[in-house]
C-alpha positions, 0 to 999 in steps of 0.5 A: 650801262644803260639798259638795252636797247640803246638809240643813237640819233644823228642828224644828216643835211647837205644841198644838191652838191657839197658836203653833207653836215652830220650832227649829233647832241653833244658832238662837234659838227662833221662834214663829210663827202663822197670818197674819190672812187665816187668822184669825191674830193677825197679830203673827207671822211666819207660814209665808207670811211666812216663804216670802216673805221667805227669797226676798228674802234668798235674793236678797240673799245671792246676789246677795252671793256673785256680786258678790264672785266677779265683783269687782263693788262695790256699796253695799247691796241692797234688795228687796221681795217679795210673795207671792201665795197663791191657791186654784187646783183647790181648792189653796191655793199660791203662785202667784208672787212679785213682787220690786222690788229696789234697788241701790245702788253707787259712784259711777262704777260703769258702769250695764251692769255693775250691771244684768248683775251684778243679773241673775246674782244 
């Protein structure tokens, strides 16, 4: 792993209406649009869905690193993430993320060790 701090650069561009293009070096261009609650088409990733996806993605990648470092064997990790966007004091913001994770482990794995590893991830 590289020393901190890490920097991530994304270019975003878009016209007055329609999709926004997101670009980063070495990655495919991603098109995003407003979600349905903000009058978007609902068939593209939005900033809101990208943020919620990042929570789930980060959980799995972090768990993977923690499990590897501790020698914990596991088969798969699935998680459902729901982000709650609300308007509080005239400011729209995410007020919480509900994460439900399901960890699959090999037969014979100590359940307490699995729970401890999941909490550390």
